[in-house]
N, C-alpha and C positions, 0 to 999 in steps of 0.2 A: 310328211317330215323335207324337211327341203335338202335337197342333193342332186348333185349331177348327173348326166349318164355317163364323166368320165369316171366318176367315184362309183356308180355302181356297176361299171365294167369291174374295177379293181374289184370288189365285190365280187363278181360271181365269180373271179381269180381263185381268190380267198376261202372259197366252198369249196372251190373244185379242188384246192390243195389239203383244204379238211379230209375231204373224202377220201384222196388219194391216202394220209394219212392215219385215217381209222381203220381202214383194208388192212394196211402195210403192207407185211411178206411172205408165201406162205400160205393163207388163208382165204375163204371166199368171200366174197362184199358183192351186192349189187351194184357194181361200178357204174355203169350204160344209163342205166334207169334214173340215175341219181343224177349225174353231170348232164343228162338231156334237160334238167330245170336252173340250172343254176344261175341263167339270166333272170327266168320267172322268180323264183324265188327269192332272188336280192330284190327285187320290185317290188313284190309284195311285202317282203318286211323289214326294210329300207327306206323305202317311198312312201307305198299306198296304204297298208295296215295300222289303223289305232293298235297300237300296245304298248306294255309298259313291264319290262324285263325286271323291274323292282316292288312288281304286282302283277303275278302273271294270270289273277284269278278275278283283275281289275275288273268289276261288273259292265263298263260302257266302252271295255277292248272289240274289237274288228277281231271273227274267229276264223282260224285258217285248220282245216283237213288236209291231211293226205290216203287219199283214198288204195292208192297203189302202195302200201306201208311195206313194203318191201326195201324203197327209195328211203327207207328212215336217213339214212346218211346225209341227205341233203336239209332236210329237217332241223337233225341235229348240229349240220354245218352253219347253219343260219340260226341254231338258237345259242348257239356256244357265242357264235362271233357279234351276236347282239347284247350279251353278259343275262343271258338267263340263269347260266352254269358257270363252273369255273372252267376254262379251258381245258386243262387237264384228263378233264374225263374223255375227251375224245380220243385218248391214250387208250382207254378200255372198255370201246365198244365189246360189248356180246362178253365179256368176261365174267362169271359166275358171282352175283350179287354187285352188278355196277348197274349204275343208273342207266346207262341206254344200252339196251339189248336190242334184237334186230329186228323187229318192227314197237311203232311208237307205242308208249305203256303212259299213260295219264297218269297212274298211282305212282310212279316214280320216277319222273322228270317232268319238272315245269314247263310252261308254255305247252306241253300237249294236250289236245282236248278232248281227243275219242283216241282207244284201243282201234286199231288199223292194222288192214294188212290180211284180211280176209276177204279177198278180192271182189268187188262189187258190194258191201256192206257202206261204204264211207260216205256216198251221196247221201243214202236214206239217214244219215247219220245228221248230213248236212239241212237233211231239209227238217230235220225234228229240231234242230238248233235254231235254224231260221223262222222257223213257224212259232217260235216259242219266244225268240225275240220280238216279232210280231205282236205277238199278246202282248206282252210286255212295255209295247209302247216305245220299243228302244228303234235306234237311228242304227244302231251297228251293223255291220254286212261280213257276212259266213263267205269266204273262198274255200272252195273244194276243187283239188285235182284228184283227178282219175286217168289211168291209163288208157295206151287205144287194145291191147292186148283184155284188159278188164271189162271194158264195153261188150265179151262176150256174155257176161253174167246176168241173169234176166232179171236180178233184186235193183241192176244201173234203171234199167226202163220200167218198171215199179215206181220205180225212184226220180225221174224221168216226169211222170204222169202226173204223182201227188204234186213235185213241187207247181207242175202249170195250173193244176185244178187251186192249188192254193195259191198262186198267182205267188210266189215266192222270189219278188223283185230285190229282197235284199239276199238274196243267193246266187252268186257267179263261178258257175265250174270251169275248169281250165284242163282240158283234153290236151295231153303228152303222146301228139300223134309221131313218133318218134318210128313206128313202122316195122319195130320188132316186138318179139314175145320171148319167153324163153328158150324156145328152142326155133326159131325161124321166125319167117316173115308171117305177119298178120296175114296178108291173104293169101300166102297157101296154110294157113293155119285155119282161120275162123273170122271170112271179110265181115268187115261189119260195114264196109261202106254202102251205100255212099252219106257218110256223117252229115254233112249239111242238112239236106235233104230230111233224115231220119228224124235229129234235133227238132229242126222247124217244125216237123209234121207230129211230134210232141207237144209243140205249145210252147218252146222257147226262141227268146232272141237270139239268133250265131251269129257270131263275126269270125274270120279267122286272125290268124296273126302270123309272123313272123318267131317262132319264141326263141332264136337268139339275139335279136334287133331289138336293144333296150328301149330306142326312142318309139317304135313302134307296139311297144310292151304297154312302157307310161299311157302311149297314146290311144291303145285300146284299152286301158283299165280304166281312165278316166272318162272315154266316150262310156261305155256301159254302165257307169253309173247315170248317165240321163234317160236312161232306158226307164218306164214303170208300167207295172202291170206283167210282168210275165218276169220269169226267171232268166239267166242270163251264160250261154256255153260259148267258150272263147275256146276255136279249136288249133290248139299251135302247133306251128308245125318246126320238129324238131329232130334233132340227130343224136341218136344214140350216144354214151358214149366222150358227147361235143366236149371237147380241149385238149384232148389224149391222145392224139394222134392215130397209135395204135391200137385205138380201142373202138374207134368211131366207127357206124355203122358197121360193128365185129359182134356178133348175137353170143361168140364165145365169154364174151365180157358183161354179159346179162348178170352173171354170179357166179365169176371166176376169180382165180390170185393170179396174183402179180408174183415175176420172181426179181429179186436181186435186179437185174437188170432196168427192167421193164417200171419197177418203182422209183430206180433213180432218173430214168428219162421221163416218166412224168409228172414228178418234182423239179426238174430241169425245165420241162415244157413252160410248168404254171408258176417259175420263183418269178 
């Protein structure tokens, strides 16, 4: 898609504002890990990926899977901004019978490629989709976002071996390295470092980027396209709760409630 960095920055702010509106006042929502992905998701949906909101099942589309499915709000925001469904739906998140529930559901939400949220499974699903596309001789790409807490799950590493063994170079994984999980820091809960060395040892091409610098994000996404013969891992350095000052690097907003005052403050910050 033809777009500028400034336009993508504006989109990222709009995505964060949608997240705040979906959470609302007095109910829990995954603000932190959704907001850490705003620039990355904006770059994917509005710059990098081939997709058609009017035809979500377009055969030649690129695929996006959010393995850390608890951060569904960021994907819902992107789908709404793209026009996959009316933006009015974001006012009904997690309501009984609503299109948008707490985790992505491919049966109810246009643009969702797989049900995710059982942590560790999304990368395996992405491997299967990428392998299928290769068998069908499609040039479509698969993008999968995983969390840095999530990679403590063993299935992630089974998928890592599978992707390398089958040389799934149409698969790009992006690791949201915000350093926090539900109950504290990664290094204090289950330290999975050294990340670069591990992914390289599993046979992946590995690179790093600032997950909030859109110029760097665009350059990195373009650069990994040129890598053939192996899957790609982009380790993105991010800030949990980015764009909402009181929530940045604050584990309480992994899945927390907003007061009326916090809600208004966040909306004002993003206006």
